[in-house]
C-alpha positions in Angstrom: 2.5 55.5 28.1 3.1 55.9 24.3 0.5 54.6 21.9 1.5 52.2 19.2 1.7 54.9 16.7 3.9 57.2 18.8 6.2 54.1 19.4 6.7 53.6 15.8 7.3 57.1 14.7 9.7 57.7 17.6 12.8 57.3 15.4 11.4 59.8 13.0 10.8 62.3 15.9 14.4 61.9 16.8 15.4 62.7 13.1 13.1 65.9 13.4 10.8 64.6 10.5 7.6 67.0 10.5 4.8 65.7 12.5 2.3 65.1 9.5 4.9 63.3 7.6 5.9 61.3 10.7 2.2 60.1 11.3 1.7 59.1 7.7 4.9 57.1 7.5 4.1 55.4 10.8 0.7 54.5 9.7 2.2 53.0 6.6 4.8 51.1 8.5 2.0 49.6 10.7 -0.1 48.8 7.6 3.1 47.0 6.1 3.2 44.6 9.2 -0.7 44.2 8.9 -1.5 46.3 12.0 -3.7 49.0 10.4 -6.0 50.6 12.8 -3.9 49.5 15.9 -2.1 53.0 16.2 -4.2 54.2 19.2 -3.6 51.1 21.3 -1.1 50.8 24.1 1.7 48.3 23.7 0.5 46.6 27.0 -2.9 45.7 25.3 -1.2 43.7 22.4 -0.3 40.0 22.2 3.4 38.9 22.0 3.0 38.4 18.2 1.6 41.9 17.8 4.3 43.5 19.8 6.8 41.8 17.7 5.3 43.3 14.6 5.2 46.7 16.4 9.0 46.4 16.9 9.3 45.5 13.2 7.3 48.7 12.1 9.4 50.7 14.2 12.6 49.6 12.4 10.8 49.7 8.9 9.6 53.3 9.3 13.3 54.4 8.9 13.4 52.8 5.6 16.7 51.0 6.2 18.6 49.3 3.3 19.2 46.2 5.5 17.3 45.1 8.6 19.0 43.0 11.2 16.8 40.8 13.2 18.7 39.2 16.2 16.7 36.1 17.2 13.4 38.0 16.9 11.2 35.0 17.6 13.2 33.4 20.4 10.7 34.4 23.2 7.6 33.2 21.2 5.9 29.8 21.8 6.1 27.2 19.0 2.7 28.0 17.3 3.2 31.8 17.3 6.8 31.3 16.3 5.7 29.4 13.2 3.0 31.9 12.3 5.4 34.8 12.6 8.0 33.0 10.4 5.4 32.9 7.6 4.4 36.5 8.4 7.8 37.9 8.4 8.6 36.0 5.0 5.7 37.7 3.6 6.5 41.1 5.0 10.0 40.9 3.7 8.6 40.2 0.1 6.2 43.1 0.5 8.8 45.8 1.7 11.6 44.4 -0.4 14.3 45.2 2.2 17.2 42.7 2.8 16.6 41.0 6.1 19.7 39.6 7.9 18.2 37.1 10.3 20.1 35.7 13.3 18.8 32.3 14.7 20.1 29.2 16.4 17.1 27.2 15.2 18.2 25.2 12.2 14.7 24.6 11.0 13.9 28.3 11.3 17.1 29.1 9.1 16.0 26.5 6.5 12.4 27.8 6.4 13.1 31.5 6.3 16.1 32.0 4.1 17.1 32.7 0.5 20.7 32.3 1.5 22.1 30.8 4.8 25.5 31.6 6.4 26.5 29.0 9.0 28.8 30.4 11.6 31.2 28.5 13.8 33.0 30.5 16.5 32.6 33.7 14.6 33.8 32.3 11.2 31.5 31.4 8.2 31.8 27.7 7.5 29.5 27.7 4.6 27.1 30.0 2.5 24.3 28.6 0.4 20.8 28.1 -0.2 18.8 25.8 2.3 19.0 22.9 0.0 22.8 23.2 -0.5 23.7 23.6 3.1 21.4 20.6 4.0 22.2 18.3 1.2 25.9 19.1 0.7 27.4 20.3 3.8 30.9 21.7 3.3 32.2 20.7 6.7 31.6 18.4 9.6 30.4 21.2 11.8 27.8 22.3 9.1 26.6 18.7 8.7 26.1 18.4 12.4 24.6 21.7 12.9 21.9 21.8 10.2 19.4 18.9 10.8 20.1 15.5 12.4 23.2 14.4 10.9 24.9 10.9 11.1 28.5 11.0 10.7 30.3 7.9 9.4 34.1 8.1 9.8 37.3 5.9 9.7 36.7 2.3 10.1 32.9 2.6 10.0 32.8 4.6 6.6 35.3 2.2 5.0 33.2 -0.9 6.0 29.8 0.7 5.2 30.5 2.9 2.2 33.8 1.4 0.9 35.2 5.0 1.2 37.7 6.6 3.5 36.8 10.0 5.0 34.0 11.6 6.9 30.5 11.2 5.5 27.1 12.7 6.6 24.0 10.5 6.2 20.7 12.1 6.5 18.0 10.3 8.6 15.4 10.5 5.8 17.8 8.7 3.3 18.0 5.6 5.5 15.5 2.9 5.7 15.4 -0.2 7.9 15.4 -3.6 6.4 15.1 -7.3 7.5 18.6 -8.9 7.9 19.6 -10.7 4.6 17.3 -8.5 2.6 18.4 -7.6 -0.9 20.3 -4.2 -1.2 19.1 -1.9 -4.1 21.4 -0.7 -6.7 23.3 2.4 -5.6 22.5 1.7 -2.0 24.7 0.5 0.9 23.6 -1.8 3.6 25.0 -2.2 7.2 24.1 -4.5 10.1 23.3 -2.9 13.4 21.3 -3.1 16.6 18.3 -0.8 17.4 19.4 0.8 20.6 16.3 3.1 21.0 13.0 4.0 19.5 11.6 7.5 20.0 8.2 8.3 18.8 7.8 12.1 18.1 4.4 12.3 16.6 5.0 12.9 12.9 8.0 10.6 12.8 9.7 7.7 14.7 13.2 7.9 15.4 15.3 4.8 15.5 18.8 4.8 17.0 20.9 2.2 15.5 24.4 1.1 16.7 26.2 -0.3 13.6 28.3 -3.3 14.0 31.0 -1.5 12.0 31.1 1.1 14.6 29.2 4.5 14.8 25.6 5.2 15.4 22.9 6.2 12.9 19.5 8.0 13.7 
């Protein structure tokens, strides 16, 4: 069984880098992922999050111009995943290499990225900052994919907004009011029936069926 250090320096060994140089660079790579002093351990003695960082060090040791991370946090539990997101962001800033990070988790994409590209069936639908992609989705697909989106279309958008087309309304931009309550300036109101109430801890989700057609969360 290889030690962690041998594991990290493996790519350099294949490239025939001299042993001293290899050791030094592997130790540096481990330090950059905050694992100094772990070089002598066996990978089997490490936690999931630590192994993840060893894999990262093994990639960084080759000093790539761009690093592709393909769903690297998929197998981790939520708490560790959130820790690793923060960690990876900090590591990326420290090493200054471009990370291309593939994820299906919208929240992870919003949290991690300087720029997001949303793909649909192999084509890019929109590229932008997290705020741009979230606040101004370019297509219906992007609106539905990033965050909970409520789409108003056709008859419903004409009745509620007085506009024809497809419109995305984010849940946090909506509030519930009593029937007949005054509607503020620049706001739109619509009557509906609360179909479901879902308590999710830090928020409560209301699913409302609009009289005009369509459903808002």
